[in-house]
N, C-alpha and C positions, 0 to 999 in steps of 0.2 A: 519043341513047340507044345506039346500036350502037358509037360511039366510047367510051362508059363500059364496056361489054361488053367489049370488046377490051382496055382497058386494064385492066380486072379480071383478065381471064384471062393478060395478061402478068405482072401482079404476082403471080398465084397460081402460076404455072410458075415463076418467079424466085423464089420463097419455096422452093418443093419443090426446085429445083436445089441452092438453098446449104444446104438441111437434109441433104440425101442427099450433098453433096461432106464436108459437115462430119462427119455421123457416120460415114462410110467413112474419113475422114482420119485418119492416126495410130491405127488400131486397135493395141489391145495386142497383144503376145505374152508368152507365158509362158517362166520360164525352162527348161524341159523341151523347150519346142518350138524355142527357139534353140540348146539343146544338141542336139536331134536333127537340126536343119539341119546343124549343125558338123560332126556326124559323118557324117551322110548324104553330105554334098558331099565331104569328104576320102575317105571310102569309095569312091565314083563314081570319083574321080581316081585311085585306086590300082587300079581294074578290071582295067588292062592293064598297069601299071607300079606294082609294089608299095611303091616309095619315092617316088611321085608328092606333088606338094604339091598345095594348093589356093589359089588365090590372089582375094583380094578385091580390086578396081581403084576407084581415085578419079582422077577426071580433076583432075590439079594444073597444067594449062594456065594457069591465073592465078596459080600461086605461092600458093595460099591455104590450104593443107591446116592449116598451124600458125593461121590467123587466125579462120577461118569457125566460125560458131556451129554450123551444121548440115551434116553431112558424109554423103553419100551415095554407098554402095559398090555396085558390080553384083559381082554372085558368079553367074559362068557359066562352064560348058565352052565354050559355043556363043557366048559374049558376042563381038561385034565391037569393037574397040578402035579408034577413030578419031580419038584425039585425040594430043597431042603428048606431054606431061608425064603420067606415071602414078606414083601411089604405091601400092603393092602392100603388103598384110597378107598373107604367104603362110603358109598354117599348114602346118606339118609334122607337128604332132599336132592332136588336135581343140579345145585349148585352149591351144598355143601357136604363135606366128608369128613371121617375120622382117619386119623393116620395109625397103622396097626404095624406091629413089629410080630412076625410069627416064627416059629422054629417045630418043624415037622418031622426031624429026623433024630431027634434027640429022645430018649423017653424019660419022662413023659412028655409029649408035646406042650410046648408053651407057646402062650401069646402074651406079650407085656401090655400092662393094665394103662388103658388111655389117661393122658392129664390132660388139664385145659387148654393146654397150648398144642395138643394134637387135634385137636378141633379148627376145621379151615373153611373159609369160603374161597370158593374156585370163580375168579372175576375172569370172564372172557373179555379181550377188547380186540379190535381189528385195525391195522394199521398199513396202508401200501400193498394190499390185497393177502397179507399176511393175518394169521391168528395167533393171538398171544393169550397165555393162562398166567396169572399171577395168583399164587397162594397166600391168603392173609389169615391170621389168626388174631391172637388177644395182643400180640406183640406188634401187629402190622404185616407188612408183604414181607414174607420171608424167603421166596422163591419164584422166579419167573422163568417161563419155558415157551418158546416158538412150537406150535404145533406143526411137527414136519410131515407127518404121513396120519392120515385116517381110513383104516380098512376095512370094509365088513367083507367077513369071512363066512364059508358054508358052515353053520352049526352041526357039531358032532351028532345030535339027536335032531328029530322033527318036532314040530309043534308049533302052535303060535306063540307060546310064552318063551321061546329058545331064540339066543342071539348070540352073537360071536363077531366082537370087533377088535383090532389090533390098534393100538395108538402109539406113536413115535412123537416124544418131545424132545427139543434139544433146549437145553438148558442155557440162561441166558445168565453171563457174570457180573 
């Protein structure tokens, strides 16, 4: 009898945990929220330097940027980059960025020089309560993603010019 009660409690807790994680996983974000975040982070980047950029960082240590279905970018002024190979989406306007490839673990650290096709427009569309992003360069639309999650994190350091977000994108093939 006691064992049955314990088993029932474990099942109930498991169901509650699964439901809670599923309901908070992949929360939707609106087009206006995404635009606001892009504008806010670029403005905060420029608080001290008027032409500063705002970079989104992807851990490309496994060289999987072009292959992965889900990409997770960290957008933070205080973000600790503790991985070797990084893909940067470096925003110089709220909806325009430069694609950058960097390797910080080999001496000397390197960043590839950007070419004309590395400059993208970040086009946001909304359909059926989902937000999509198209990346357009001089050759047209190159990549498309669905915004899976946009999460505001607590910045490592404090101050009005600090920000910390995580964004998850699902590649559309």
